[in-house]
Backbone as a printed PyTorch tensor [residue, N CA C, xyz], in Angstrom:
tensor([[[  0.8350,  -1.1750,   0.0000],
         [  0.0000,   0.0000,   0.0000],
         [  0.8830,   1.2430,   0.0000]],

        [[  0.4420,   2.2480,  -0.6860],
         [  1.1280,   3.5320,  -0.7410],
         [  0.4640,   4.4830,   0.2530]],

        [[  1.2770,   5.1730,   1.0450],
         [  0.7750,   6.2070,   1.9460],
         [  1.3610,   7.5380,   1.5140]],

        [[  0.4980,   8.5300,   1.3690],
         [  0.9230,   9.8670,   0.9840],
         [  0.6170,  10.8300,   2.1180]],

        [[  1.6200,  11.5990,   2.5270],
         [  1.4570,  12.5900,   3.5830],
         [  1.4600,  13.9620,   2.9240]],

        [[  0.3670,  14.7070,   3.1170],
         [  0.2000,  16.0040,   2.4680],
         [  0.0540,  17.0890,   3.5350]],

        [[  1.1250,  17.8710,   3.7780],
         [  1.0100,  18.9950,   4.7140],
         [  0.4200,  20.2120,   4.0080]],

        [[ -0.2560,  21.0610,   4.7650],
         [ -0.8340,  22.2580,   4.1740],
         [ -0.9240,  23.3690,   5.2020]],

        [[ -0.7360,  24.5840,   4.7160],
         [ -0.9230,  25.7750,   5.5380],
         [ -1.5750,  26.8560,   4.6780]],

        [[ -2.8330,  27.1480,   4.9670],
         [ -3.5870,  28.1970,   4.2770],
         [ -3.4970,  28.1020,   2.7520]],

        [[ -3.6710,  26.9100,   2.2440],
         [ -3.6340,  26.7070,   0.8050],
         [ -4.7380,  25.7250,   0.4190]],

        [[ -5.9420,  26.0030,   0.8570],
         [ -7.0570,  25.0720,   0.7290],
         [ -7.3540,  24.6920,  -0.7150]],

        [[ -7.3950,  25.6330,  -1.6280],
         [ -7.7390,  25.2930,  -3.0130],
         [ -6.7110,  24.3420,  -3.6170]],

        [[ -5.4410,  24.5930,  -3.3610],
         [ -4.3930,  23.6990,  -3.8690],
         [ -4.5310,  22.3090,  -3.2360]],

        [[ -4.8020,  22.2630,  -1.9580],
         [ -4.9790,  20.9900,  -1.2620],
         [ -6.1470,  20.2010,  -1.8550]],

        [[ -7.2410,  20.8750,  -2.1430],
         [ -8.3900,  20.2070,  -2.7690],
         [ -8.0020,  19.6200,  -4.1240]],

        [[ -7.2380,  20.3710,  -4.9140],
         [ -6.7960,  19.8860,  -6.2210],
         [ -5.8860,  18.6670,  -6.0930]],

        [[ -4.9470,  18.7250,  -5.1570],
         [ -4.0340,  17.6010,  -4.9300],
         [ -4.8230,  16.3660,  -4.5020]],

        [[ -5.7500,  16.5510,  -3.5820],
         [ -6.5370,  15.4240,  -3.0810],
         [ -7.3790,  14.8070,  -4.2070]],

        [[ -7.9940,  15.6320,  -5.0190],
         [ -8.8000,  15.1250,  -6.1400],
         [ -7.9280,  14.3470,  -7.1200]],

        [[ -6.7330,  14.8280,  -7.3790],
         [ -5.8160,  14.1410,  -8.2820],
         [ -5.3950,  12.7790,  -7.7260]],

        [[ -5.1260,  12.7360,  -6.4380],
         [ -4.7660,  11.4610,  -5.8060],
         [ -5.9270,  10.4790,  -5.9190]],

        [[ -7.1270,  10.9460,  -5.6530],
         [ -8.2940,  10.0650,  -5.7280],
         [ -8.5150,   9.5490,  -7.1480]],

        [[ -8.1870,  10.3590,  -8.1280],
         [ -8.3600,   9.9600,  -9.5310],
         [ -7.2810,   8.9780,  -9.9850]],

        [[ -6.0250,   9.2530,  -9.6320],
         [ -4.9040,   8.4900, -10.1710],
         [ -4.3670,   7.3990,  -9.2480]],

        [[ -4.6630,   7.4800,  -7.9650],
         [ -4.1820,   6.4670,  -7.0080],
         [ -5.2370,   6.2440,  -5.9330]],

        [[ -6.4270,   5.8040,  -6.3190],
         [ -7.5180,   5.6790,  -5.3470],
         [ -7.2580,   4.6730,  -4.2250]],

        [[ -6.3050,   3.7840,  -4.4290],
         [ -5.9950,   2.7970,  -3.3950],
         [ -5.0400,   3.3390,  -2.3320]],

        [[ -4.4680,   4.5050,  -2.5470],
         [ -3.4830,   5.0750,  -1.6270],
         [ -4.1330,   5.5550,  -0.3350]],

        [[ -3.4070,   5.3670,   0.7540],
         [ -3.7920,   5.9610,   2.0330],
         [ -3.3080,   7.4100,   2.0050]],

        [[ -4.1650,   8.3360,   2.4050],
         [ -3.8050,   9.7570,   2.3980],
         [ -3.8410,  10.2720,   3.8330]],

        [[ -2.7680,  10.9310,   4.2220],
         [ -2.6810,  11.5580,   5.5430],
         [ -2.5480,  13.0590,   5.3080]],

        [[ -3.5570,  13.8000,   5.7380],
         [ -3.5820,  15.2500,   5.5570],
         [ -3.1740,  15.9310,   6.8620]],

        [[ -2.2400,  16.8580,   6.7730],
         [ -1.7500,  17.5720,   7.9470],
         [ -2.0570,  19.0560,   7.8100]],

        [[ -2.7860,  19.5950,   8.7650],
         [ -3.0820,  21.0330,   8.7890],
         [ -2.1210,  21.6980,   9.7550]],

        [[ -1.3390,  22.6330,   9.2410],
         [ -0.3180,  23.3110,  10.0330],
         [ -0.8260,  24.6510,  10.5720]],

        [[ -1.9770,  24.6050,  11.2450],
         [ -2.5170,  25.8060,  11.8700],
         [ -3.2040,  26.7570,  10.9080]],

        [[ -3.7700,  26.2440,   9.8400],
         [ -4.4330,  27.0840,   8.8360],
         [ -5.6180,  27.8460,   9.4180]],

        [[ -5.9240,  28.9710,   8.7720],
         [ -7.0720,  29.7810,   9.1670],
         [ -8.0300,  30.0000,   7.9940]],

        [[ -7.8830,  29.2090,   6.9380],
         [ -8.6650,  29.4040,   5.7110],
         [ -9.7490,  28.3510,   5.4850]],

        [[-10.0870,  27.5750,   6.5250],
         [-11.1070,  26.5460,   6.3810],
         [-10.5490,  25.1730,   6.0570]],

        [[ -9.2250,  25.0590,   6.0250],
         [ -8.5880,  23.7790,   5.7050],
         [ -9.0230,  22.6870,   6.6700]],

        [[ -9.0060,  22.9520,   7.9670],
         [ -9.3320,  21.9240,   8.9510],
         [-10.7760,  21.4410,   8.8000]],

        [[-11.6830,  22.3470,   8.5810],
         [-13.0890,  21.9720,   8.4270],
         [-13.2750,  21.0990,   7.1730]],

        [[-12.5890,  21.4480,   6.0930],
         [-12.6570,  20.6430,   4.8770],
         [-12.0640,  19.2560,   5.1220]],

        [[-10.9230,  19.2030,   5.8200],
         [-10.2920,  17.9150,   6.1270],
         [-11.2210,  17.0220,   6.9430]],

        [[-11.9240,  17.6030,   7.9020],
         [-12.8430,  16.8090,   8.7190],
         [-13.9390,  16.1840,   7.8510]],

        [[-14.4490,  16.9410,   6.9060],
         [-15.4790,  16.4180,   6.0140],
         [-14.9180,  15.3080,   5.1260]],

        [[-13.7180,  15.4960,   4.6180],
         [-13.0720,  14.4840,   3.7790],
         [-12.8830,  13.1910,   4.5620]],

        [[-12.4490,  13.3080,   5.8100],
         [-12.2120,  12.1160,   6.6310],
         [-13.4990,  11.3270,   6.8100]],

        [[-14.6020,  12.0060,   7.0260],
         [-15.8930,  11.3370,   7.1890],
         [-16.2700,  10.5970,   5.9070]],

        [[-16.0690,  11.2390,   4.7670],
         [-16.4800,  10.6690,   3.4850],
         [-15.5310,   9.6000,   2.9560]],

        [[-14.3110,   9.5310,   3.4620],
         [-13.2770,   8.6630,   2.8970],
         [-13.3020,   7.2270,   3.4140]],

        [[-14.1300,   6.9160,   4.3760],
         [-14.2330,   5.5430,   4.8780],
         [-12.8890,   4.9420,   5.2850]],

        [[-12.1830,   5.6270,   6.1660],
         [-10.9240,   5.1470,   6.7430],
         [ -9.7480,   5.1140,   5.7750]],

        [[ -9.8520,   5.6980,   4.5980],
         [ -8.7150,   5.7480,   3.6740],
         [ -7.9640,   7.0660,   3.7950]],

        [[ -8.5340,   8.0040,   4.5140],
         [ -7.8750,   9.2900,   4.7160],
         [ -7.8580,   9.5910,   6.2100]],

        [[ -6.6770,   9.9650,   6.6990],
         [ -6.5420,  10.3630,   8.1010],
         [ -6.1410,  11.8240,   8.1420]],

        [[ -6.4860,  12.4900,   9.2250],
         [ -6.1670,  13.9110,   9.3500],
         [ -5.4800,  14.1880,  10.6810]],

        [[ -4.6930,  15.2440,  10.6820],
         [ -3.9950,  15.6760,  11.8930],
         [ -3.9150,  17.1890,  11.8570]],

        [[ -4.0690,  17.8200,  13.0040],
         [ -4.0460,  19.2800,  13.0710],
         [ -3.0410,  19.7640,  14.1050]],

        [[ -2.2970,  20.7900,  13.7220],
         [ -1.4450,  21.5080,  14.6450],
         [ -2.1850,  22.7850,  15.0020]],

        [[ -2.2790,  23.1010,  16.2660],
         [ -3.0040,  24.2960,  16.7000],
         [ -2.2930,  25.5880,  16.3170]],

        [[ -0.9840,  25.5110,  16.0980],
         [ -0.2320,  26.6940,  15.7030],
         [  0.7210,  26.3170,  14.5810]],

        [[  1.1460,  27.3030,  13.8480],
         [  2.0500,  27.0840,  12.7160],
         [  3.3930,  26.6110,  13.2330]],

        [[  3.8280,  25.4490,  12.7570],
         [  5.1430,  24.9490,  13.1410],
         [  6.0960,  24.8810,  11.9600]],

        [[  5.5830,  24.9270,  10.7500],
         [  6.4240,  24.9620,   9.5630],
         [  7.0760,  23.6400,   9.2360]],

        [[  7.6120,  23.5470,   8.0520],
         [  8.1840,  22.2850,   7.5940],
         [  9.5610,  22.0000,   8.1810]],

        [[ 10.2200,  22.9660,   8.7500],
         [ 11.5720,  22.7320,   9.2560],
         [ 11.5970,  22.2050,  10.6900]],

        [[ 10.4460,  22.1800,  11.3340],
         [ 10.4360,  21.7500,  12.7420],
         [ 10.2940,  20.2660,  12.8620]]])
């Protein structure tokens, strides 16, 4: 099985596009979405995706921005 980890910070539209592409081209992949303290609705969208994905997508949220270097 392939697992893809997708971090995001305030880039909801791009994240939606990436997720749709993964679902189209690699529907068997496990997707792990990471919200790095976004304020643009990313977390709310991720929660909805997790409900609809039937255990194929997991989500994680950071309460504050930690960035990719941490």
